[in-house]
C-alpha positions, -999 to 999 in steps of 0.1 A, spaced: 214 816 -255 228 851 -252 227 872 -284 264 877 -281 269 844 -299 248 855 -329 275 879 -342 291 853 -364 324 856 -345 345 831 -326 358 838 -291 395 829 -291 412 827 -257 449 823 -256 466 810 -224 501 810 -211 505 774 -198 530 754 -179 532 718 -166 559 697 -149 570 669 -172 598 645 -163 609 667 -135 611 698 -157 587 728 -160 576 731 -196 559 763 -208 536 765 -238 506 781 -254 471 767 -250 442 780 -270 404 776 -266 380 788 -293 343 790 -287 317 797 -314 281 790 -324 276 768 -355 247 751 -373 247 713 -375 226 690 -397 211 658 -384 220 637 -414 257 638 -409 259 653 -374 285 679 -386 285 716 -394 261 722 -423 272 739 -456 236 749 -463 212 768 -441 183 758 -465 182 723 -451 153 713 -428 173 693 -404 197 719 -389 201 728 -353 224 752 -334 254 739 -315 283 756 -296 317 743 -305 347 744 -282 381 737 -297 411 731 -275 446 728 -289 482 730 -282 515 720 -298 550 710 -285 574 719 -313 603 725 -289 605 690 -274 628 662 -286 597 643 -298 570 666 -313 536 663 -297 504 679 -310 469 677 -295 434 689 -303 400 683 -289 368 696 -304 336 694 -284 300 702 -294 270 710 -273 235 717 -284 232 753 -278 204 751 -252 221 722 -234 256 733 -221 258 705 -196 252 676 -221 281 668 -244 267 662 -279 299 651 -297 337 650 -291 367 643 -312 402 642 -296 435 634 -313 471 633 -303 500 629 -327 535 618 -316 565 603 -332 555 569 -319 521 571 -334 487 588 -332 457 584 -310 421 593 -321 389 591 -301 353 601 -308 324 602 -284 288 606 -297 256 609 -278 230 585 -293 203 597 -270 205 568 -245 242 565 -240 276 576 -253 292 556 -281 331 558 -281 353 547 -309 391 548 -307 423 541 -325 456 540 -306 492 527 -312 495 512 -277 496 474 -272 464 462 -257 444 491 -271 445 492 -309 411 500 -324 377 494 -309 344 507 -296 328 509 -262 297 523 -246 300 550 -219 275 561 -194 250 588 -200 241 617 -177 277 625 -169 302 654 -173 335 652 -191 367 667 -177 376 681 -211 343 700 -212 345 716 -178 360 749 -191 328 753 -211 302 735 -191 310 753 -158 305 787 -175 268 779 -175 266 778 -137 245 803 -118 276 815 -99 258 840 -77 239 812 -60 272 795 -52 260 760 -60 276 729 -45 267 695 -59 280 660 -68 287 650 -104 299 619 -123 328 631 -145 347 611 -171 385 616 -170 403 637 -196 401 624 -232 428 646 -247 456 622 -239 478 597 -257 459 568 -242 426 551 -253 419 528 -224 384 528 -208 381 562 -190 378 564 -153 345 578 -140 350 600 -110 324 606 -84 333 643 -81 321 672 -60 317 707 -76 317 738 -54 315 775 -64 333 801 -42 341 837 -43 375 841 -59 402 859 -38 411 894 -52 448 882 -56 438 851 -76 430 869 -109 434 904 -124 396 909 -124 368 897 -101 361 860 -105 343 830 -93 364 801 -83 350 766 -90 366 737 -73 361 702 -88 372 675 -64 376 643 -85 391 622 -58 408 630 -24 441 633 -43 429 650 -75 413 685 -76 409 709 -104 402 747 -99 388 771 -125 384 809 -122 357 825 -143 353 862 -148 322 875 -130 312 896 -160 295 878 -189 305 859 -209 324 845 -179 356 838 -197 380 813 -180 408 835 -165 428 808 -149 428 771 -141 449 745 -122 445 708 -127 455 677 -107 481 667 -132 501 699 -126 489 720 -155 482 757 -150 466 781 -175 467 819 -173 446 840 -197 469 860 -219 444 875 -243 409 870 -256 393 883 -287 364 878 -311 373 870 -347 352 865 -378 350 829 -390 343 814 -424 326 781 -432 352 754 -437 380 774 -421 401 761 -392 400 781 -359 420 814 -360 436 799 -328 462 783 -350 478 818 -355 485 819 -318 497 783 -312 527 786 -335 545 809 -311 560 787 -284 594 771 -286 589 749 -255 559 732 -241 545 705 -219 530 672 -228 499 658 -212 505 620 -208 482 598 -189 498 572 -166 
């Protein structure tokens, strides 16, 4: 709810990323854009008119990367929305991956009682369908945003149910982890500025770590995830946005010539 988000600008964080794929380290650019928007209840999307009586504020998190340097191009984008005063509760998610073999598209919408997921995939045994997901959970895709809302100074530690990453080329029923979240003081050598480190233990063999700047707005400085991906903040800026425009992050994503793919299984 900080007034920072009332300036009409979008926070664009660009990360140098790498991941080991098929035995080879692939380097790429990963972008996250965060901004406040106004939704309308009728269509549950960003409104074109502020004169409507059914609008409500949300925070949008866009995550995207592209793999133009691989033999088979791979492009991925997830867009997550949260009611502005509820950073823990996912309101809506769309995730899409495009490959030479086909495309995968998933949506998750909170209906107030549970999450409704719809999906379309090119894999045998998946195709198109719908399923109900449990409510009162976290999503792995949302952790870079949701964890920013922690009261870091209290160094909380707590259990949490977390659905696995949705920005993948699979559309099978997501695994629900019984995870443990723990906030610690970041080591001075971990990041270029003072940071809090948040460990998210999904299973005994799967752990994610996130380093958030101690200074508000607690930008994600670095992360490592169980699948071998690492992110290092390269630059962060605030840029003006216009209704109907795509995130300015696209300007940054066009740079890499090699990259890593995130493939489940």
